[in-house]
C-alpha angles and dihedrals in degrees: 000000000000124000121221116275122225095025121093109261113189134207092267091061093048092045089051091053091049090049093047092054091046092050090049090054093249107135093170091055091047091051092045090052090047090053091046089053091052092044089052088060095254114125107230110248129224093265092053093048092046092051093049094046091047091052090051093046091053095046119112119244096027092196092080095056118119096233090157090060091058092048092048092051090051092049094044091053090051091225113183100233134133100267092198089057092046093050091047090052091049092051096051 
């Protein structure tokens, strides 16, 4: 799902797209939307990360999930989170 170019699209719109993909059982779409949000200069918020991680956790088979993409987005956004806690959440 692409968002309009040229117009200001805020974090609520991106978070909604991430959540929509997650709800539809589309972890790749959720991760792509999360990356789009970061590439647009908007730090992904907690709701967007939670939706993407939830979509990945529910995906079958879980082996194909791009866990490293989530971690890279977190690191690239320099979020001040407990990385041990984040890694633990990603592994369970």
